[in-house]
C-alpha positions in Angstrom: 0.0 0.0 0.0 1.7 3.3 -1.1 0.7 5.5 1.8 -1.5 3.4 4.2 -2.7 6.4 6.1 -5.3 4.4 8.0 -7.8 7.3 7.7 -11.5 6.3 8.2 -13.8 5.8 5.2 -14.9 9.1 3.6 -11.5 10.6 3.7 -10.8 13.2 0.9 -7.0 12.9 1.3 -5.3 12.4 -2.1 -3.2 9.7 -0.5 -6.2 7.7 0.4 -7.5 8.1 -3.2 -4.2 6.7 -4.5 -4.4 3.8 -2.1 -8.0 3.1 -3.2 -7.0 3.1 -6.9 -4.3 0.6 -6.1 -6.7 -1.6 -4.2 -9.2 -1.6 -7.0 -6.5 -2.5 -9.6 -5.5 -5.5 -7.5 -9.1 -6.7 -7.1 -9.7 -6.6 -10.9 -6.4 -7.9 -12.1 -5.2 -10.1 -9.2 -4.7 -13.8 -9.7 -7.0 -14.9 -7.0 -5.4 -14.4 -3.6 -7.3 -12.1 -1.2 -6.0 -8.5 -1.4 -6.1 -6.2 1.8 -7.7 -2.8 1.3 -6.2 0.5 2.6 -7.6 -0.3 6.0 -6.0 -3.8 6.0 -9.2 -5.8 5.5 -8.7 -8.7 3.0 -11.0 -8.7 -0.1 -11.5 -11.4 -2.7 -10.4 -10.6 -6.2 -12.6 -11.1 -9.2 -10.6 -14.0 -10.3 -10.9 -15.6 -6.9 -14.7 -15.2 -6.9 -14.9 -16.8 -10.3 -13.0 -19.8 -9.1 -15.2 -20.3 -6.0 -18.3 -19.9 -8.2 -17.1 -22.5 -10.6 -16.3 -24.9 -7.8 -19.8 -24.4 -6.2 -21.5 -24.9 -9.6 -19.7 -28.2 -10.1 -20.8 -29.3 -6.6 -24.4 -28.3 -7.2 -24.6 -30.1 -10.5 -23.3 -33.2 -8.8 -25.9 -32.9 -6.0 -28.7 -32.3 -8.6 -27.7 -35.2 -10.7 -27.6 -37.5 -7.6 -31.0 -36.2 -6.4 -32.5 -36.5 -9.9 -31.4 -40.1 -10.1 -32.9 -40.8 -6.7 -36.2 -39.2 -7.7 -36.4 -41.2 -10.9 -35.7 -44.3 -9.0 -38.5 -43.6 -6.6 -40.9 -42.6 -9.4 -40.2 -45.8 -11.2 -40.9 -47.8 -8.1 -44.1 -45.9 -7.4 -45.3 -46.2 -10.9 -44.7 -49.9 -10.8 -46.7 -50.2 -7.6 -49.6 -48.1 -9.0 -49.7 -50.2 -12.1 -49.7 -53.3 -10.0 -52.5 -52.0 -7.8 -54.5 -50.8 -10.9 -54.1 -54.2 -12.6 -55.3 -56.0 -9.5 -58.2 -53.6 -9.0 -59.2 -53.8 -12.7 -59.1 -57.6 -12.5 -61.5 -57.4 -9.4 -63.8 -55.1 -11.2 -63.8 -57.3 -14.3 -64.7 -60.2 -12.0 -67.5 -58.3 -10.3 -68.8 -57.0 -13.6 -68.7 -60.5 -15.0 -70.7 -61.8 -12.1 -73.2 -58.9 -12.6 -73.5 -59.9 -16.3 -74.0 -63.5 -15.3 -76.6 -62.6 -12.7 -78.5 -60.1 -14.8 -80.9 -62.7 -16.1 -81.3 -65.5 -13.7 -83.3 -68.5 -14.8 -84.5 -71.0 -12.3 -84.2 -74.7 -13.1 -86.2 -75.7 -10.0 -85.1 -77.7 -7.0 -81.6 -79.3 -6.9 -81.6 -83.0 -7.9 -79.5 -85.4 -9.9 -79.1 -85.1 -13.7 -80.0 -81.4 -14.1 -78.2 -80.1 -17.2 -76.9 -76.5 -16.7 -75.8 -74.8 -19.9 -75.3 -71.2 -18.5 -73.9 -69.6 -15.5 -77.1 -67.6 -15.2 -79.1 -70.7 -14.5 -79.9 -71.5 -10.9 -81.1 -74.5 -8.9 -82.8 -74.2 -5.5 -81.5 -75.9 -2.4 -82.9 -75.2 1.1 -85.2 -72.5 -0.3 -82.2 -70.5 -1.7 -81.0 -70.1 -5.4 -77.5 -71.3 -6.3 -75.6 -70.9 -9.6 -72.4 -72.5 -10.8 -69.3 -70.6 -9.8 -68.1 -68.4 -12.7 -65.7 -69.9 -15.2 -63.2 -67.1 -14.3 -61.4 -67.3 -12.0 -62.9 -70.7 -11.0 -62.8 -73.6 -13.4 -66.5 -74.7 -13.3 -67.5 -74.6 -17.0 -70.7 -75.4 -18.8 -72.4 -77.5 -19.8 -72.6 -79.2 -16.4 -74.7 -82.1 -15.1 -75.6 -82.1 -11.4 -74.6 -85.2 -9.5 -77.3 -85.1 -6.9 -75.1 -85.1 -3.8 -75.1 -81.6 -2.4 -72.7 -82.4 0.4 -69.9 -82.9 -2.1 -71.2 -80.8 -5.0 -72.0 -77.6 -3.1 -68.4 -76.4 -3.6 -69.1 -75.9 -7.3 -72.0 -73.5 -6.6 -72.4 -70.1 -5.1 -75.4 -68.5 -3.4 -76.9 -65.8 -5.7 -79.8 -64.7 -3.4 -78.9 -61.0 -3.5 -78.4 -60.9 -7.3 -81.7 -62.7 -8.0 -83.4 -60.4 -5.5 -82.1 -57.4 -7.3 -83.4 -58.8 -10.6 -86.9 -59.5 -9.2 -87.1 -56.0 -7.6 -86.1 -54.4 -10.9 -88.8 -56.3 -12.7 -92.0 -54.2 -13.4 -94.3 -57.0 -12.0 -92.3 -57.8 -8.9 -94.1 -58.5 -5.6 -91.0 -58.3 -3.3 -91.0 -54.6 -2.6 -93.3 -54.4 0.4 -94.3 -52.3 3.4 -95.7 -53.0 6.7 -97.9 -50.5 8.6 -96.3 -49.1 11.7 -97.4 -46.6 14.3 -96.5 -43.0 13.6 -93.5 -42.0 15.7 -93.0 -38.7 17.5 -90.2 -37.7 15.0 -92.5 -38.0 12.0 -92.4 -34.3 11.4 -88.6 -34.4 11.2 -87.9 -37.6 9.2 -90.9 -37.7 6.9 -90.2 -41.3 5.9 -92.1 -42.9 3.0 -93.2 -45.7 5.3 -94.7 -43.3 7.7 -96.5 -41.5 4.9 -98.0 -44.8 3.9 -99.1 -45.5 7.5 -101.3 -42.4 7.2 -103.5 -44.0 4.6 -106.6 -46.0 5.3 -106.2 -49.6 6.6 -107.2 -52.1 4.0 -107.9 -55.9 4.6 -105.4 -56.5 1.8 -102.6 -55.5 4.1 -103.3 -58.6 6.2 -104.1 -61.1 3.4 -101.4 -63.3 4.9 -104.0 -64.1 7.6 -106.5 -65.4 5.0 -106.1 -69.1 4.9 -109.4 -70.3 3.5 -109.1 -69.8 -0.3 -111.5 -72.1 -2.2 -110.2 -70.6 -5.5 -106.7 -69.2 -4.8 -106.8 -67.0 -8.0 -110.2 -65.4 -7.1 -110.1 -63.3 -4.0 -113.9 -63.0 -4.1 -114.0 -66.7 -2.9 -111.7 -66.2 0.1 -112.7 -65.9 3.7 -111.6 -62.3 4.6 -113.0 -62.3 8.1 -109.5 -62.8 9.8 -108.1 -59.9 7.8 -111.1 -57.6 8.5 -111.1 -58.5 12.2 -107.4 -57.8 12.5 -107.8 -54.4 11.0 -110.7 -53.7 13.5 -108.9 -54.9 16.6 -105.5 -53.4 15.8 -106.4 -50.2 14.0 -110.2 -49.7 14.4 -110.8 -49.2 10.7 -111.2 -51.2 7.6 -111.2 -49.6 4.1 -112.8 -51.9 1.6 -111.6 -51.8 -2.0 -113.9 -52.6 -5.0 -114.9 -56.2 -5.1 -116.5 -58.9 -2.9 -115.1 -59.6 0.6 -116.6 -63.0 1.5 -116.7 -63.8 5.2 -117.3 -67.1 7.1 -117.1 -65.7 10.6 -118.5 -62.8 12.5 -116.8 -59.4 12.2 -116.5 -57.6 15.5 -116.6 -53.8 15.6 -115.3 -52.1 18.7 -116.4 -48.6 19.8 -115.1 -45.8 17.5 -114.4 -48.2 14.6 -115.0 -47.4 11.0 -115.9 -49.6 8.0 -115.9 -47.8 4.6 -116.0 -48.9 1.0 -116.1 -47.5 -2.5 -119.9 -47.5 -2.8 -122.8 -50.0 -2.5 -123.5 -50.4 -6.2 -127.0 -51.3 -7.1 -129.5 -52.4 -4.5 -132.2 -55.1 -4.4 -132.7 -57.7 -7.0 -131.1 -58.0 -10.5 -128.2 -55.7 -11.4 -129.2 -53.2 -14.1 -125.6 -52.1 -14.8 -122.0 -53.0 -13.9 -121.2 -50.6 -11.0 -118.0 -50.8 -9.1 -118.8 -51.5 -5.5 -117.6 -52.9 -2.2 -119.6 -55.9 -0.9 -119.4 -57.9 2.3 -121.0 -61.3 1.6 -121.3 -64.0 4.2 -121.1 -67.5 2.8 -123.5 -70.3 3.3 -122.8 -71.9 6.6 -121.6 -68.6 8.1 -120.7 -68.9 11.8 -122.2 -66.2 14.1 -125.5 -64.8 15.1 -124.9 -61.7 13.0 -122.4 -60.9 10.2 -121.2 -57.6 11.8 -121.5 -57.2 15.5 -120.8 -54.0 17.4 -121.1 -53.8 21.2 -119.4 -52.3 24.2 -116.2 -53.8 25.4 -114.3 -53.2 28.7 -113.7 -50.5 29.9 -116.5 -49.0 27.8 -120.1 -49.7 28.8 -121.7 -48.3 25.6 -121.1 -48.4 21.9 -120.0 -45.0 20.7 -119.0 -43.4 17.4 -119.1 -46.4 15.1 -119.3 -45.5 11.4 -120.4 -47.5 8.4 -120.3 -46.0 4.9 -120.3 -46.8 1.2 -120.6 -50.6 1.0 -123.2 -53.3 0.5 -123.9 -56.1 3.0 -125.3 -59.0 1.0 -127.2 -61.5 3.2 -128.7 -63.6 0.4 -126.6 -66.7 1.1 -126.9 -66.9 4.8 -129.6 -67.2 7.5 -128.2 -64.7 10.0 -128.8 -61.2 11.2 -126.9 -58.6 9.2 -125.6 -55.6 11.2 -126.4 -55.7 14.9 -125.3 -52.7 17.1 -125.9 -53.2 20.8 -126.0 -50.5 23.5 -125.6 -47.7 20.9 -124.9 -44.5 22.8 -124.1 -41.6 20.5 -122.2 -40.7 17.4 -123.2 -43.7 15.3 -123.3 -43.0 11.6 -124.6 -45.2 8.8 -124.3 -43.6 5.4 -125.1 -45.0 1.9 -125.0 -48.6 3.2 -127.3 -51.2 1.4 -128.2 -54.2 3.4 -130.0 -56.6 1.1 -131.2 -60.2 1.0 -132.3 -60.3 4.6 -133.8 -63.7 5.7 -137.5 -63.6 6.6 -136.7 -64.7 10.2 -133.8 -62.3 10.7 -133.0 -58.6 11.0 -130.9 -56.8 8.3 -130.2 -53.9 10.7 -130.8 -54.1 14.4 -130.1 -51.4 16.9 -130.3 -53.6 20.0 -130.9 -52.2 23.4 -129.9 -48.6 22.7 -128.8 -46.2 25.4 -129.6 -42.6 26.3 -126.6 -40.6 25.0 -125.4 -37.1 25.5 -126.0 -36.2 21.8 -127.5 -37.7 18.7 -127.4 -41.4 19.0 -127.7 -42.4 15.3 -127.5 -40.6 12.0 -128.6 -42.9 9.2 -128.8 -41.4 5.7 -129.3 -42.6 2.1 -129.3 -46.3 3.2 -131.5 -49.3 2.5 -132.5 -52.3 4.4 -134.3 -54.9 2.2 -135.6 -58.3 2.7 -135.3 -61.1 0.1 -137.3 -61.4 -3.1 -141.0 -62.4 -2.4 -140.4 -62.7 1.3 -143.4 -63.6 3.4 -141.8 -63.2 6.8 -143.3 -61.5 9.9 -140.0 -60.1 11.2 -139.2 -56.5 10.2 -135.8 -56.3 8.4 -135.1 -53.1 10.3 -135.5 -52.9 14.1 -134.6 -50.1 16.6 -134.8 -50.6 20.3 -134.7 -47.7 22.7 -132.8 -45.3 20.5 -132.6 -41.7 21.7 -132.5 -38.5 19.6 -131.8 -40.2 16.3 -132.4 -39.1 12.7 -133.1 -41.3 9.7 -133.0 -39.4 6.4 -133.8 -40.6 2.9 -133.7 -44.3 3.6 -135.7 -47.3 2.3 -137.1 -50.2 4.3 -138.7 -53.0 2.2 -140.4 -56.1 3.8 -140.0 -57.8 0.4 -138.5 -57.1 -3.0 -139.4 -58.1 -6.5 -142.7 -56.2 -6.7 -145.0 -59.1 -6.5 -145.5 -59.9 -2.8 -145.5 -58.1 0.5 -144.3 -59.5 3.8 -146.7 -60.4 6.7 -144.9 -58.1 9.1 -143.6 -54.5 9.2 -141.0 -53.0 7.0 -139.5 -51.1 9.9 -140.1 -51.5 13.6 -139.3 -49.1 16.5 -139.7 -49.9 20.2 -139.3 -47.5 23.1 -137.5 -44.8 21.0 -137.4 -41.2 22.1 -136.7 -38.1 19.9 -136.8 -40.3 16.8 -137.1 -38.5 13.4 -137.8 -40.2 10.1 -137.4 -37.8 7.2 -138.2 -38.4 3.5 -137.9 -42.2 3.9 -139.8 -45.0 2.2 -141.4 -48.2 3.6 -142.9 -50.7 1.2 -144.0 -54.3 0.4 -145.1 -55.2 3.9 -148.3 -55.6 5.8 -147.4 -52.5 7.9 -145.0 -49.8 6.9 -143.9 -48.5 10.3 -144.7 -50.4 13.5 -144.3 -48.7 16.9 -144.2 -51.6 19.2 -144.0 -52.0 23.0 -140.6 -52.0 24.8 -140.6 -53.8 28.2 -138.8 -50.8 29.9 -139.0 -47.6 27.9 -141.8 -45.5 26.5 -142.0 -44.1 23.0 -141.8 -40.3 23.4 -141.6 -38.1 20.4 -141.6 -39.9 17.0 -141.8 -37.7 13.9 -142.4 -39.1 10.4 -142.1 -36.2 8.0 -142.5 -36.4 4.2 -142.3 -40.2 4.1 -143.7 -42.5 1.4 -145.9 -45.5 2.4 -146.2 -47.8 -0.7 -147.6 -51.2 -1.6 -148.7 -52.1 1.9 -151.3 -54.7 2.8 -153.2 -52.9 5.6 -151.6 -49.9 7.4 -149.0 -47.3 6.9 -148.3 -46.5 10.6 -149.3 -48.8 13.4 -148.7 -48.1 17.1 -149.0 -50.8 19.7 -147.3 -49.6 22.9 -148.2 -51.2 26.2 -151.1 -49.8 28.3 -148.7 -48.9 31.1 -146.1 -47.4 28.7 -148.4 -45.3 26.5 -146.7 -43.5 23.6 -146.8 -39.8 23.3 -146.1 -37.0 20.8 -146.4 -39.1 17.6 -146.5 -37.1 14.4 -147.2 -38.1 10.8 -146.8 -35.0 8.6 -147.0 -34.6 4.9 -147.1 -38.3 4.1 -147.3 -39.8 0.6 -149.7 -42.8 0.6 -149.1 -44.7 -2.6 -151.3 -47.6 -3.7 -149.3 -49.5 -6.4 -149.1 -53.3 -6.3 -151.3 -53.3 -3.2 -154.0 -51.0 -1.9 -154.1 -50.4 1.8 -157.0 -49.0 3.8 -155.5 -47.4 6.9 -153.2 -44.5 7.2 -152.8 -45.1 10.9 -153.9 -47.6 13.5 -153.1 -46.3 16.9 -153.6 -47.6 20.4 -152.4 -46.3 23.8 -151.1 -43.0 22.3 -151.3 -39.5 23.8 -150.8 -36.2 22.1 -150.4 -37.3 18.5 -150.9 -35.6 15.1 -151.8 -37.8 12.1 -152.2 -36.6 8.6 -154.3 -39.4 7.3 -155.0 -37.7 3.9 -157.8 -39.7 2.2 -157.0 -42.9 4.1 -158.8 -44.2 7.2 -157.5 -43.7 10.7 -158.1 -46.2 13.5 -157.9 -44.8 17.1 -158.3 -47.0 20.1 -160.4 -50.1 20.5 -161.3 -50.3 16.8 -163.0 -46.9 16.5 -162.5 -45.3 13.1 -162.7 -41.7 11.9 -165.4 -42.8 9.6 -167.6 -43.7 12.6 -167.8 -40.5 14.5 -170.1 -41.5 17.3 -170.4 -41.6 21.0 -168.0 -44.6 21.3 -165.2 -42.9 19.3 -165.6 -39.6 21.2 -165.5 -41.5 24.4 -162.3 -43.3 23.4 -160.5 -40.1 22.4 -161.8 -37.8 25.1 -162.1 -39.8 28.2 -158.8 -41.7 27.6 -157.0 -38.4 27.5 -155.3 -39.1 24.2 -155.8 -35.7 22.6 -154.9 -37.0 19.2 -155.5 -34.7 16.2 -156.6 -36.4 13.0 -156.4 -34.5 9.8 -158.0 -36.1 6.8 -159.6 -35.3 3.4 -162.8 -37.3 2.6 -161.4 -38.5 -0.7 -158.4 -38.2 -3.0 -159.6 -35.2 -5.0 -161.1 -33.0 -2.3 -158.8 -30.0 -1.5 -160.3 -29.1 1.9 -159.9 -31.0 5.1 -163.1 -32.0 7.1 -165.4 -30.9 4.3 -168.8 -32.5 5.0 -167.4 -33.9 8.2 -168.0 -33.0 11.8 -165.1 -31.2 13.6 -164.7 -31.3 17.3 -162.4 -29.1 19.4 -161.9 -30.9 22.6 -159.6 -28.4 24.2 -161.4 -25.3 23.3 -161.3 -23.1 20.2 -159.6 -19.7 20.1 -159.9 -17.4 17.1 -158.1 -14.1 16.6 -160.6 -13.1 13.9 -164.3 -13.5 13.4 -165.7 -17.0 12.8 -168.3 -17.4 10.1 -170.4 -20.6 10.2 -172.6 -20.6 7.1 -174.0 -23.9 8.1 -174.9 -22.8 11.7 -173.3 -23.8 15.0 -174.7 -26.7 16.9 -174.7 -26.3 20.7 -175.2 -28.7 23.6 -178.8 -28.9 24.9 -180.2 -30.7 27.9 -183.7 -31.0 29.5 -184.3 -31.0 33.2 -187.3 -32.9 34.4 -185.9 -33.9 37.8 -184.8 -31.9 40.7 -182.3 -31.1 42.1 -179.7 -30.8 39.3 -176.3 -29.4 38.3 -175.4 -27.2 35.4 -172.3 -28.5 33.5 -169.6 -26.3 32.0 -170.4 -27.8 28.6 -174.1 -26.8 28.8 -175.3 -24.1 26.5 -179.1 -24.5 26.4 -181.2 -25.9 29.2 -184.9 -26.7 29.0 -186.8 -27.1 32.3 -190.1 -29.0 32.2 -191.5 -29.6 35.6 -194.9 -29.4 37.4 -193.1 -28.7 40.8 -190.5 -26.2 41.7 -187.0 -27.3 40.6 -183.7 -26.3 42.3 -180.4 -26.3 40.3 -176.7 -25.3 41.0 -174.7 -23.4 38.4 -171.2 -24.6 37.2 -168.2 -22.8 38.6 -167.9 -19.3 37.2 -164.3 -19.9 36.1 -164.8 -23.3 34.5 -163.0 -22.2 31.4 -160.2 -20.4 33.2 -159.8 -16.8 34.4 -161.3 -14.3 32.0 -163.2 -16.9 30.0 -167.0 -16.7 30.2 -169.7 -19.4 29.9 -173.0 -18.4 28.3 -176.2 -20.3 29.2 -179.7 -20.0 28.0 -182.6 -21.4 30.2 -186.1 -21.9 28.8 -188.8 -22.9 31.4 -191.6 -24.7 29.5 -193.0 -26.3 32.6 -195.8 -25.1 35.0 -193.5 -24.5 38.0 -190.6 -22.2 38.8 -186.9 -23.2 38.4 -184.4 -21.8 40.9 -180.6 -21.5 39.9 -178.1 -20.9 42.7 -174.3 -20.2 42.4 -171.8 -22.9 43.5 -169.5 -22.6 46.4 -168.2 -19.1 47.0 -169.5 -17.8 43.6 -172.1 -15.1 43.5 -175.1 -14.5 41.3 -176.0 -10.9 40.5 -173.7 -9.8 43.3 -175.3 -12.0 46.0 -175.3 -15.7 47.0 -179.1 -15.8 46.4 -180.8 -17.9 43.7 -182.3 -16.5 40.5 -185.8 -17.8 39.6 -186.9 -18.5 36.0 -190.7 -18.4 35.9 -192.8 -20.7 33.8 -193.1 -19.7 30.2 -190.0 -17.4 30.3 -186.4 -17.5 29.1 -183.4 -16.3 31.1 -179.8 -15.7 30.1 -176.9 -16.5 32.3 -173.2 -15.5 31.8 -170.1 -15.9 34.0 -167.3 -13.5 34.4 -164.5 -16.1 34.3 -163.7 -15.3 37.9 -166.3 -15.9 40.6 -169.5 -14.3 39.6 -172.6 -15.1 37.5 -175.1 -12.7 36.1 -178.7 -13.5 35.0 -181.6 -11.6 33.5 
C-alpha cells in the first residue's frame, strides 16, 4: 500500500485516493489471492470469486444429478406399484362385472336334484329355499355344460349363493311382488324424518294388508271366494278401521266392531234384485254356513259400557246366502253413523239392521242417511228387516225399508219397527212391500216419546202405513205423521194409521182411514169414538180429506175441538153452529160447563146449581140460556163461593119465560 494512512472511510485525502486506486486495480487484475484494502481488510479478487463460483457450480450439479437419479428411481418404483394395484383392481372389477352380467338374467331350473343339465352360469337350482348358480368360469374352473350329481354335500363347492343378485333382478322387474311395506305406528319424530313408510301409514287400513291371515281360499286365484274375516277383524282390533276396495269380501265368521271403529267402502253399487248395470262397489258377503248370530256385531267392550261413534259407509252387505242377522249394534250410545249402506237379501226370520238395546246418550245417538234395508225377493216373513230398540235422539234421512223385494208380494210383518224410542225423526224415507209400513211396538222398559215421520212414502202395503201398539202402562206420546205420501201401487191399503195407547199425536191421514183405540175409526164419529178419544186423554188430532180429489180438510165432516177453540178473527159458520142442549125434568140438578141450552119441564119447583164461574179459566165466560116450558118455577143458585148478580141468592126462572146467564170467568154469575 503506497501510503497506508489508516484514515477512516470518507476521507478526501489524495493519499487515500491513490491507495484506493491501487486496491481496485489489484481486485480486478489479481490472480485470485485475497487483497487487503487501505484499512487492512482482506478482499476477494474477481478472479478468486470466479474460481469459487465454478467450484460451487460443479458441486451443485453433482448434487442435482444425484438427487434426480434418486427421484427417478422412486418414481419408477411408485409407478410400478400403482400399475400393479390398478391391474389388481381392474381384475377385481372385471370379475364383479362378469358376475353382474352372469346374474343379470337368472333362470331357475327348479329344485336341486341329480341329472339337471346346466348350460349357462345364469341358470340356478334351489336348495334349502335359496337359489344357487355354478361358480363363474373365471377365476374358477367350473365350466358349462354341467350335469348335477345329486349329492349336495360334495357338489356344493361348485355352486355359489346368488340370493342378492336374483333379488335385485326381481325387484327391478316391473311386475315384482317383493318390494313391500308393513304398517307401523306414527312415531314422534315423524315431522322431522318424513319417511315414506310413515306417509303410507297415514293411509286407510285395508284388509289386503293382512291377506297373509287369509287361509281359506277355495279358489286361490279369485279373492272373491276367500274368507276375509280374519283380515277384517285384525284391522278392526288393531287399527279400528277397515277400508274396503272394490270387489267382494266373503266372510265365514263374524266381524267384531269395537267402539269408535269405521268400515268404509267404494260404494254399494245397485240395490235389491237384479243388477241393471255394472257398477263398481264394495260388498261384504257372508257365505252359506256362516258362523255367528250376525255378520257384523258392534257392542261395548271393557272398559266402555256403551257403543259409541261407530261408522259404516259406502258398502253393501249382501245376506242372500246366509240365514243370519246382518248388522247388529248393541247399547248404541251416541255418534253412530250409517251412510249409503245397502243391506240386502235379509232372511225372513232375521234382521238386516238391528239397533239392539240402545242407550240414552249425550248427543245424537244415530244418524242414518241414504241407506237401504231390504228383505229377500218375495219374502213372506213376519220379522221386520229393520228394528230399533230404545234409541234416543236419532235421525233417519232418505232411507228405504222393504219387507220384500221383487214387486210381486209383501211380507206379513212390518218393513221397519221401532220400540221404546225417544226423539226419533224419520225424514223423507220410504217403507214398502209389507203388511205394515212403520210399526211402533212395545218395549218392556222404555216408552216411545216423540216420534216424527215427515215427508215419508208408504207404498204397496197390505193394511196400514203407521201402526202403534205400545203397552197400556207405557203409552206412547207425541207421535207425528206429517205430509205423508200414501201410494197404492201393487197393493191397496186402507188405513193410514192404526193407533192404540197413544197420547198427544198428530196424524195426517189424507184420504186414508184412521183407527184410534179399540177399533174406532174416523169414519164412525159416534159416542163410542168420542169417548175413546176424550175420556182416555189421548188428545190426538186427526187431519184427513174425505177423498183423493177434495182440496179441503173436514169438508162435509164433523169437527170437534176438545180443548177449546180460540180465534183471533171472526168465525163465520154458514151452516150454523150446533150447541149442547139438555132437558131438566128432575130436581135437584147441576149445570155443566159444557151446557149451552137448558130446557126445564116440571110441574113442581126445581132447584139447580150453576157450574163454577171460572170453569174455562180466568177471564173466559160461559154463556147459558134457560127456557122454562113447565108449570112450576126453576131456581138457579151459584156454586161454592160464587155469587149471582152480586149475591149468593138464587135466580128464579118463571114458567113460560127465558133467562140468560153469563159468567165473568172469575167468581160471579149474572142473570136476567
